[in-house]
N, C-alpha and C positions, 0 to 999 in steps of 0.2 A: 504494500499500500504506500502511495506517495502522498506524504502531507505537505500542504503549503506551511510557510512560516507560521502564520496565525494559528493553524491547526496544532502545529508541534507545541508552540508556547501554552496554549490551552490545555493541551494534553499534559504538559509537564505540571502545571498548576494542580490539575485534577489528581494526577499521580501523587503529587506531594501531599494532598489533601487526603488521598486514600491511605497513605502510610500513616499519617497522624491518626486516622480514625482506628486502622487495624491495631496500632500500637497504644491505643486508649487505655486499655486494660492493664498495661504496664506502666501507667503514670507514676505509681508509687516508686517503682523502680528507677524510672528516669529522674524522679526528683531527688533521689539519693545522690545522683550524679549531678545536681543542681540544673539539670535541663527542664525546667518549668515551661508552662504553655506560654509564657512571654516570649519564648524563642520560636514559636510556631510560624509566625510571619516570615521571620528570617530564614527558616527551613523551607518555606513555600517559594520564596523568592529565589533562594540558592538553587532548588531543583528545577525551578521554571527556567532559570537563566541556563542551566546546563542543557535543558532540551533545546532552548533557543540557539545555543551555540552549535549543536549538532545541525540545526536547520540551517545556519549560515555555511556550515560545512557542505552540505548538500548543494547548496547555491553555487559554492566554489567548484564542487565536481561537476555541475551542470555546466558551468562557464568553460571549464577545461575540456568538456566533452563536446563542445561545438564543433561541428563538421560541415562541409560544404554541402549546400542543398541546391543551389544554382550558381551559375556564372554567366556574365556577359562581358564581352570584349569589343572595344571600339576599334573596328578595323578600317573603316572608311578614312577616318581623320583622327588618328591616335591622339590622345591628350591625357593630361594629368586629370585625375578626378579629385577636385580639391574639397568639395562639400557635398554631404548627403543629407537629406530629411525625408521622412515619411510622413504621408498624410495621417491626420490624427482621426483614429477610429469613432464612428458614431454609436454611442451606447455600447452593445455587445459585440459589434461587428469588428473585423480586424481591418487593419490599414489596407487601402487598395492601390495607393500610388507610391512610386519613389521618384524623387527629383535629385538631379546631380548637377553641381555646377564645375564646369570643365574649363581647363586652360585654354581651350580654343575660342574663349568668348562666348560660349553657348550654356544653356540648360537644357538637360535632355530628361525626359519623364517616361518612366517605365511602369508596366504592371507589376505589382509588388511580389506576387507569388511565382510568376514564371519568368519575370525579368524581360517580357516583351516590350520593345520600343513602341511608344506611342505619340509623343510630341518633342519638338525642338524649338527653342527660342534662342534668337542671336541678339547680342548687344553691340556689336560692331558700329563704330571703331572702339567703343568703351570696353572696359574689362569688368566682367560680373565678380562681385564677392559676396559669398555666402548665398544659401537658398533656404527658404522656410516656406511650409504650408501654413494657410490659416488654420486656426483651430476649430471654428465652428462650421466651416465649409471646405471640404477636401479637395475641391476643384480649384481653389486659387492658391497660386503659388508666387512667391515674392522673391526679389534679389536686388541687391544695391549695385550700383554701377559707378565707375570712375568718371562718367560724364556729368556727375552731380545730380544723378535721380535715383530713385527706388522705384522698380517697376514691378506691376502685378499682372499676371497672365491667368486667363480661365481656361483650362485644359478640356472644357466641355466645347469650346469654340474651334472651329477649323483655322481661324485667323491667326498669323503669326504676330500680330499687333498686340500691344499691352493694353489691358482694358482700364488701367490706371497708372498714372505717372505721377510720382510725388517729387516735385522739383525743389532742389536746394537753392542755395544762394551763389552768386558769382564766385568762381575759383573753388567752389566745393568739389572735393573728390573723395567719394565714399568708399571706405575699405571694410566696413563692418555694419551690421544692422541686426534688428530683430524686431518682432511684432509682439505685443503683449497678450496675456492669457485671454482677454476679452475681445481681442481683434479691434480695439479702439485706437490704440496709439501705435505707430510705426516710429521707430528711433534709429538714426544712422549715425556713424562716426566718421570724421573726416581725416585725411593726412593734414600734416602741419604745412601751412602755407605762409611764409614769411613767419609771423609770430602767433598766427591764428589756428586754433584747433577747435572743432565744435562738435557736440551732441546735437543733431537737429531733430525736431519732433514734428509729425503730422497727425491729423485726425484721419483715421482709416476707414471711417464709417461711409457708407453711400457708394460703394464701388458699383459702377454701371457696365453695360455691355457696349458702351460708346467707346470706341477705340481712342486710346491716347488722351483720356480726360486727364487733365492736370490739376494737381493740388499744390497750393503754397504751404510753406511751413507754419506751424503754430507759434514756434519760437525755438531758442537754443539755449544750451549751456555752454559757456565759454571760459570759465575761470578754473575748472576743477582739474584739467589735464594741461600739460604743455608740450605734448609731442603726439604723434600719430596715435589715434584710438583705434587699436587692433581687433578688440572684441567687444560686443555687448551681449548681454544676456538678462533677459526679464525673467522674473520669478515664476516658477511653474504654476503657482496657485494665486498669488496676490498680483493683481494687474498693475499696482501702483509701484512695485519695487523693481529697480533696475541696478545691475552691476556692470561696470565698465572697466577695461584693462588697456594699458597703453604701452607704447615705448618708454615712457618716462619712468617705468617701473610701478606706477600707483594702479591699484585696484580699487574703485570708489563705490560705494553703495548709496543709492539715491531713494527717496521717496517723492515721486513726482506729482503726487497730490499737493505738495506745499506750494506756497505762492512764489517763492523766488529759489535761484540755485543755491544760495548760501544755506538756507533753511532746509532745502531738499537734501543736501549732502550729509548722510547719517554716519558714514564711516570712511576714513581712507586709511588703507593698508599699503606699505610698501612692500613689494616683492624683491627689491634689490637688483632686478633686471627687466629686460624688455619682456612684456607679457605676450604669450602666444595663444593660450587657451585660458577661459574661465568657466566656472559653474557653480550650480547651488548643490548643496547635499545636506543629510542629517533630517531627522524627524521634523516635520512642518517646515523643511528647507530652510533652516536658520543658520546654516554655515555656508560659507563661500571659499572656493579653492582657485588656484591658477597655477598655469605651467609657464615656464619662461622659454625664450628662444635658445638659452644655453643649457636646456634641460633641467632646470631646478623646478621645485614644487613647493608651494605654500598652501596653509590650510588654516582657516580662522573661524571662530564660533562667534556669529554677530550677536547672538543671545546674551554674550557676556558683556556687552557695551556698557551697560548700566551697573556693572557689579565691579569688584575689586580683583576678580579672578582674571588671569591673562587671556586674551583672545586667541593667541597663536595655539594652534592644536599641533601643528607640525611645520618644519621647516627644513627642506633638504636642499643643499647647495646644487648638487648634481646627483640625479637619481642614478646615473650610469654606474657610479662609483659605490651605490648602496644596495641595489637589488643583486643578489646572488643568483646566477643562472648557471646551471651545471652544463658544461660542454656547449657553452653558447654565450651570447653577450647581448646587451642592449645598447642600441646606437642612438635612439631618439624616443621622444614622447609624442603621441597624437592627441590625446585628450583624456577625459575622465568620464565615468558614468556612475550615477548613484543608483543603487538596487534598492528600490522601495521595499520590497518584500523582506530582504536581508537586512535592512537599515544598515547597508555597507556601501563604502565608497571604493570604486576600483579604477584603476588607471590602465591606459591602453598605450603600449609602446611597440617598438619593434626593431628589425634589422634592414640594412640596405638590401639583402636578399629576399625580403618579403615575408619573413617569419613575424608572427604577431604575438606579443607578450601580454598576458593578463595580470596585473598586479593588485594584490589586496593592500588596501590603505587602512593604517590604524594609528592612533596616537603614539603607539610604541614603535612605529616604523613601516616600511614597505617590505612586502614578501611576495615572490612569484606564486601565482595560482596556476598557471598552465601556458603552454606555448601552442598556437595554431599555426601549423605549418601545411605545406603542399598547395597552398592557394595562389598568393602573389609571388611574383618573381622579382619585385623591385620594392622600393620604398612605399608604405602605405601613407597616404596623405589625409584620409577622411574615414569617418565611420558613423553608424547612427544604431543606437540600441532601441529596441522594440520590446517594452516589458509584457506586452499582450500575449506574445507567443514565445518569449525568451529568445529571440532571434536577433542576430547582428548583421549589419551591412557594412562593407569596407570597400574603399576604393583607393587606387594606388597609381604610382608613375608607370605602371605597365598596362594601363589603359583598362584595366579589369574592375568589374563590378561584381562582388562576391556576395552571396546570402548564406550565412552560416546558422544551422539549427542544431538543437541538442539531438545527438545520435543520427544525424541525417546522412543519407547516401546518395552521393552525386550519380544521377543516371545517365546523363549525357556528358560524357567527358570530352572537353575540347582542349587542343593543344595549347599550353599556357604560352603567352607572349613573353618573349625573353629579353626584349629590348627596354632600354630605359630611354624614354623621350627627351629630346633636347627641349630645354626651356630657358627662356631669359629671365625667368622670375629668380629673384634673390631674396634671402632672409635679410631682415634688419636685425642685427645683434648689437645691442647696446647695453654694457654692464653697468649699473649703478652703485656706487659705494656707499650711499647713505644707509643709516640703520633701519632695521624693521621697526614700523611704529604704526599707531592707529590713532584715528581722530574721533573723538565722542562729541555727539551735539547734545 
C-alpha cells in the first residue's frame, strides 16, 4: 500500500495513541520510571515525526526513480531550451500543455502527455526571456521580450500575433517577469541602462482576442535594485507578495499592496553574488531561496523577520564543493523545487554531459538524493516540476525536451542528439563581497 505524506503522518499519530492505550494497564509500572501521562503528547509527536520522516524518504526514493517517459528533439532549428512551464490544471484535471522558451527567439507549445508540437510564436528581432501560463486559463501563455514588451498569446487561436502586448517605457529591455496568482498583475524586470533599473507593473485583466492590444504600465519600482533584475517570482498563494533577484546580489521581498516602494519592501537579503534563480519554499511558503551564477546557495526564513531569530537557514558559497557525488561531479545548479507533500526543498543541478543531480536541502546542509542519466547529452538549462503526477520536464543545450515520470519506460527511443549548440549567450557573473544581511520593515 502506498501512503501519501498526510496518510503516513496520521497513521503515525494513531499508532502512537494505540501504543499508549495498549500500555494503559501498565501505568503504575511506567510511573515507577517517572514516565507519567504528561509525556504522552511528546511520545505521540515523536512517533508521528518518525513516520513523517519515512514519508520524506519515500518521496526521495520516488524522485531518484524518475525515468524518461517521452522525449522531443528540435531538429529543424536546434536551440537551447531556456525555460519551461506547464499549464495549470483545472480542478482535478491534469495539465494539458507545455510551453518552452528557446534561444532561437521562439516559444514552442506542446501537448504535455505526448510532447506533440502544437504552436510556435516568434519575437524576432527581440529575445524572449521566460515563459508562463496564466493560472485561471490554460490557453494563455506569456513571455517577456528584450524589445521592452511582455507578450501574451492564446494557443486556441491560429494566429501568430499576440492577443495582448504590455508595453514598457523607452529603453526598457526585459530579462525577467512573472504573473501573480490571481492573474491580475504582470511584473517584469529590466537590464540596467545607465543608472536605471526597474520593476515594471501592469494590470493583466481584460485580455481580448484583438491582436496586439497594447497596455501601458501601472507604475514601477526603481530604488530597490541597482543592477540587472535577473529573476522575478510571485508567491504561489498570496497574489500581493513578490520576490526579485539581481546581479547586484540582492534578493528583495515586496508586498505590492502597499502604497509606495519603500513601504512595499519587506526584506532585503544579500546573496553575496549575482542571482541566477529564486523561489519560495516551506509551509505556507514563508521561506525564500536563491542560487547564484557562481553556484552558491542561500536560504532565508522570512517568517523570522519580526523576531530575534536569525533569518538565514543555510548559506553555501559553492555547492559544487559541498555535495558529495560518488563516481561523479556537480558542474552547475539549474534551480530548485519545493515538494509540498514532503515539506522539503530540493535543488536540481547537473553535469556538462547531461546528467541531472537531485539534491536534498536541509538546515544541516545538502545531500545527493539521486542522479538521472541516459537522457540529455549536454548541459540542462531548464526544468518544470508537476506535483499533480510527480513528473519532471527538463530542457537542455542538446535541444531535447524530456518528460520524466516515476518508474516510466520510454517506448519510442530516439537517437540522442550529441551536439552542443553554439550560442552567443553569456552569463553575467559578478561576485559581491558585502556581508549577508537582511532588512526589516
